[in-house]
FITI-598824 format. One record per residue (C-alpha): x, y, z. Coordinates in steps of 0.5 Angstrom, whole numbers, padded with zeros to 4 digits, always signed. Each point is the difference from the previous one (the first is absolute). Layout:
# residues N
XYZ
...
# end
This chain:
# residues 453
+0123+0235+0214
-0001+0000-0007
-0005+0005+0000
+0004+0004+0005
+0006+0000-0004
-0003+0002-0007
-0005+0005+0003
+0006+0003+0003
+0004+0000-0007
-0006+0002-0004
-0002+0006+0005
+0008+0002+0001
+0001+0001-0007
-0006+0004-0002
+0001+0004+0006
+0007+0001-0002
-0001+0002-0007
-0006+0005+0002
+0003+0003+0006
+0007+0001-0004
-0004+0004-0006
-0002+0005+0006
+0007+0000+0003
+0004+0001-0007
-0004+0005-0002
+0000+0004+0006
+0008-0001+0001
+0001+0002-0008
-0005+0007+0001
+0005+0002+0006
-0005-0002+0006
+0002-0004+0006
-0002-0007+0001
+0000-0002+0008
-0003-0007+0000
+0000-0005-0005
-0005-0005+0003
-0002-0007-0002
-0006-0001+0005
-0004+0004+0005
+0000+0002+0007
+0006-0002+0005
+0007+0000-0003
+0003-0007+0001
+0007+0001-0003
+0003+0005-0005
+0007+0003-0003
+0002+0007-0001
+0007+0004-0001
-0001+0003+0007
+0000-0006+0005
+0000-0006-0005
-0004-0006+0001
-0004+0000+0006
-0006-0004+0003
-0007+0004+0003
-0002+0007+0000
+0005+0006-0002
+0001+0005+0006
-0006+0005+0000
+0006+0006-0001
+0003-0004-0006
+0003+0005-0006
+0001-0004-0006
+0003+0006-0003
-0003-0001-0007
+0002-0008+0000
-0006-0005+0000
-0001-0005+0005
-0002-0007-0004
-0004-0004+0005
-0005-0006+0000
-0006+0002+0005
-0005-0005+0003
-0006+0000-0004
+0002-0003-0007
-0006+0003-0004
+0003+0005-0004
+0006+0005+0001
+0001+0008+0000
+0006+0005-0002
+0000+0006+0005
+0001+0006-0004
+0002+0006+0004
-0005+0005+0001
-0006-0005-0002
-0006-0002+0003
+0000-0008-0001
-0001-0007+0003
+0005+0002+0006
-0005+0005+0002
+0007+0004+0002
-0002+0008+0000
+0006+0003+0005
+0002+0003-0007
-0006+0005+0001
+0002+0003+0006
+0007+0003-0004
+0001+0004-0006
+0000-0003-0007
+0007-0003-0002
+0002+0000-0008
+0000-0008+0000
-0007-0001+0003
-0006-0002-0004
-0004+0005+0002
+0004+0006-0003
+0000-0004-0007
-0003+0003-0006
-0007-0004-0002
+0004-0004-0006
+0005-0003+0005
-0005-0002+0005
-0004-0003-0006
+0006-0004-0002
+0002-0003+0007
-0007-0002+0002
-0001-0004-0007
+0006-0003+0000
-0002-0006+0004
-0005-0001-0005
+0004+0001-0006
+0005-0005+0003
-0005-0005+0000
-0003+0001-0007
+0007-0001-0002
+0001-0006+0003
-0006-0003-0003
+0002+0003-0007
+0007-0003+0000
-0003-0007+0002
-0005+0001-0006
+0005+0002-0005
+0005-0005+0002
-0006-0005-0001
-0002+0003-0007
+0007+0000-0002
+0003-0006+0002
-0006-0005+0001
-0005+0003-0005
-0007-0001+0001
-0003-0007-0001
-0008-0001-0003
-0004-0006+0000
-0003+0000-0006
-0007-0003+0001
-0006+0002+0003
-0003-0008+0000
-0002-0004+0006
+0004-0006+0000
-0003-0004+0006
-0005+0001+0005
+0000-0003+0007
-0006-0004+0002
-0004+0002+0005
+0004+0007+0000
-0003+0007+0000
+0002+0001-0007
-0004-0007-0002
-0006+0002+0004
+0000+0007-0004
-0001-0004-0006
+0007+0001-0003
+0002-0006-0005
+0007-0002-0003
+0001+0003-0006
-0004+0006+0001
+0004+0006-0003
-0001+0007+0004
-0001+0006-0004
-0001+0005+0005
-0001+0002+0007
-0005+0005+0002
+0000+0002-0007
+0007+0001+0000
+0004-0004-0006
+0005-0005+0003
+0006-0002-0005
+0004-0005+0005
+0000-0003+0006
+0003+0005+0004
-0006+0005-0002
-0005-0005+0003
+0004-0001+0006
+0001+0008+0001
-0007+0001-0001
-0003-0005+0005
+0005+0001+0005
+0002+0008-0001
-0004+0004-0004
-0007-0002+0002
+0002-0002+0007
-0006+0000+0004
-0005+0000-0006
-0004-0005-0003
+0002-0003-0006
-0003-0001-0007
+0003-0005-0004
-0001+0000-0008
+0002-0007-0002
+0000-0003-0007
-0002-0008+0001
+0000-0004-0006
+0000+0006-0005
-0006+0003+0004
+0001+0006+0004
-0003+0000+0007
+0000+0004+0007
+0002-0003+0007
-0002+0005+0006
+0005-0001+0006
-0001+0002+0007
+0006+0003+0003
-0002-0005+0006
+0002-0006-0005
+0007+0003-0002
+0005-0003+0005
+0004+0005+0004
+0007-0004-0001
+0001-0004-0006
+0006-0003+0004
-0005-0004+0004
-0006-0001-0005
+0001+0001-0008
-0006+0003-0003
+0001+0000-0008
+0006-0004-0003
+0002+0002-0007
+0002-0005-0005
+0007-0003+0000
+0001+0001+0007
+0003-0006+0004
+0003-0002+0007
+0007+0000-0001
+0005-0003+0005
+0005+0006+0003
+0004-0004+0005
+0001-0008+0002
+0003-0002+0007
+0006-0004+0000
-0002-0008+0002
-0008+0002-0001
-0005-0005-0003
+0000+0005-0006
+0008+0000-0001
+0000-0008+0001
-0006+0000-0006
+0005+0004-0005
-0004+0007+0001
+0004+0006-0001
-0001+0008+0001
-0002+0003-0007
-0005-0006-0001
-0007+0001-0002
-0006-0004+0002
-0004-0003-0006
-0004-0005+0005
+0000-0003+0006
-0003-0007+0002
-0003+0000-0007
-0003+0007+0001
+0001+0006-0004
+0004+0005+0004
-0001+0008-0001
+0001+0003+0007
+0005-0001+0006
-0007-0001+0005
-0001-0006-0004
+0007-0003+0001
-0001+0001+0007
-0007-0003+0001
+0002-0006-0004
+0007-0001+0003
-0003+0001+0007
-0006-0005-0001
+0005-0006-0002
+0005-0001+0006
+0004-0006-0001
-0003-0001-0007
+0004-0001-0006
-0003+0005-0006
+0002+0001-0007
+0002+0007-0002
+0001+0003-0007
+0005+0006+0000
+0002+0005-0006
+0008+0001+0001
+0002+0004-0006
-0003-0002-0006
-0001-0008+0003
-0006-0003+0003
+0003-0005+0006
-0004-0005+0003
+0002-0002+0007
-0003-0002+0007
+0000+0003+0007
-0002-0002+0007
-0002+0005+0005
+0003-0001+0007
-0005-0001+0006
+0000+0008+0001
-0004+0000-0007
+0006+0004-0004
+0005-0002-0005
+0005+0006+0002
-0001+0005-0006
-0001+0007+0000
-0005+0003-0005
-0002+0006-0005
-0005+0001-0005
+0004+0000-0007
-0003+0003-0006
+0002-0004-0006
-0004+0003-0006
+0002+0006-0004
+0003+0006+0003
+0003+0007-0003
+0006+0002+0003
+0002+0008-0002
+0006+0003+0003
+0001+0008-0001
+0006+0004-0001
+0004+0004+0006
-0004+0007-0001
-0006-0004-0002
+0000-0004+0006
-0001+0007+0005
-0006+0002-0004
-0003-0007+0001
+0002+0000+0007
-0003+0007+0001
-0006-0003-0003
+0000-0006+0005
+0000+0005+0006
-0006+0004-0003
-0004-0006-0001
+0001-0003+0007
-0001+0007+0003
-0007+0001-0004
-0002-0007+0003
+0002+0002+0007
-0004+0006+0000
-0006-0004-0003
+0001-0005+0006
+0000+0006+0005
-0006+0003-0004
-0004-0007+0001
+0002-0001+0007
-0003+0007+0002
-0006-0002-0005
-0001-0007+0004
+0001-0004-0006
+0006-0003+0003
+0001-0002+0008
+0006+0005+0003
+0003-0007+0003
+0001-0003-0007
+0003+0007-0003
+0005+0002+0005
+0005-0004+0004
+0005+0002+0005
+0006-0003+0003
-0002-0008+0001
-0003+0000-0008
+0007+0004-0002
+0004-0006+0004
-0005-0005-0003
+0001+0002-0007
+0008+0002+0001
+0001-0007+0002
-0004-0003-0006
+0003+0004-0005
+0007-0001+0003
-0002-0008-0001
-0001+0001-0007
+0007+0003-0001
+0004+0007+0000
-0004+0003-0006
-0007-0002+0003
+0003+0004+0007
+0003+0006-0004
-0007+0001-0004
-0004-0001+0007
+0005+0006+0002
-0002+0004-0006
-0007-0001+0001
+0000+0002+0007
+0005+0006-0001
-0005+0003-0005
-0006-0001+0005
+0004+0003+0005
+0001+0006-0005
-0007+0001-0002
-0003-0001+0008
+0006+0005+0002
-0003+0006-0005
-0007-0001+0002
-0001+0007+0003
-0001-0002+0008
+0003+0002+0006
+0007-0003+0002
+0001-0003-0007
+0004+0004-0005
-0006+0002-0004
-0003+0004+0006
+0007+0003+0001
+0000+0002-0007
-0007+0003+0000
+0002+0005+0006
+0007+0002-0004
-0005+0002-0006
-0005+0004+0005
+0006+0003+0003
+0003+0002-0007
-0006+0003-0002
-0002+0004+0006
+0007+0002+0001
-0001-0002+0008
+0002-0005+0004
-0005-0005+0003
+0001+0001+0008
+0004-0006+0003
-0005-0001+0005
-0005-0001-0006
+0005-0005-0004
+0001-0004+0006
-0007-0001+0002
-0001-0002-0008
+0006-0005+0001
-0003-0003+0006
-0007-0001-0002
+0003-0003-0007
+0005-0004+0004
-0006-0003+0005
-0004-0002-0006
+0005-0003-0004
+0002-0004+0007
-0008-0002+0001
+0000-0002-0008
+0006-0004+0001
-0003-0004+0006
-0006-0001-0004
+0004-0003-0006
+0004-0004+0005
-0006-0003+0003
-0003-0002-0007
+0007-0003-0002
-0001-0004+0007
-0007-0003-0001
+0001-0001-0008
+0006-0005+0003
-0001-0008-0002
+0002-0004+0006
# end
């Protein structure tokens, strides 16, 4: 139910923002918008000024007289705005049998058509820009000032590759790294799908470690790869009346050791606790600047009632930006993520990344929406911003049924001074729509088979 609710919220917000761009641009430029729909297909319910709130389809001879019917439709995988005199997702071409009217899309100059068709993408970009601007202005950027490995889990992939504690990473694939954010970005974004060549410094001597992509975990939330110095397992929640609460543990405590074993990761905490059911264990935690020595006894279920998260206790650099400067860095963030998106698409077509790992459908969107919401409202807002940016990039692709496909036809008509025949537009739109539905079915299939039961 959480998945369904957060998927509906996520898609509803993004579709509304996108379609509102088309709607507002059309109305401001003197065109009629007959329908504003969230979803495709059969009308479930909606409202307009003529007959108010109604369920089901409107009468076939319904005349909105220039008023918009705001509706929710059956298939919640997108939405559309039906602009008078335009071939769109509604596939309504009755207007072609009548004389053009001044409020119709088809009689407008090219520049107006371009504004209307790109307004949805612009709104998605603005949403992303405002979130990134807000982040830079109010929160700033935090940089982890280290590239040194603090701990290597025994028998882990990093251990098998030859990484050692205190190895300092100098570069990855000949790209110098200055902080841990650079390290993570290069491993999991910039060189996604590629083998990695690490240049490291060990005991003052430069060495090289070759890492096949197959050795890099696809999801660090389940299996950590490289752990920076200063990383510790922190307690973010303590359940009332739990073994942890009775032991005196509090949210904000950071593990130093557990059962006389130094602790660096949440996985280690979970492993040790689950292996000592009903057994008292010494525990050492850092609270503010004080180290406390306590004792905790896991229950019969192998739990002590805490929520865990990795916390960095080493040096960080925090930088904030001015009001206008934040817009620049927000736009720069968009440019970086857009470049990474195109790089990922290129790697999919070149076979370096599996399609299912690069693209996600409704199920993955729901999973990430729930996960981000669990981490707080700010995390969910950032997820919306990244998804909005992705929607903008995808929609501007010159493919039939997408805004980019409409834009290409508009530009062709503007250059040739001739309108493309309605039948040709419908054929192109139908073909594009069928391909998109097949692609969506394939993506949903990949989502399903990747689920862990």
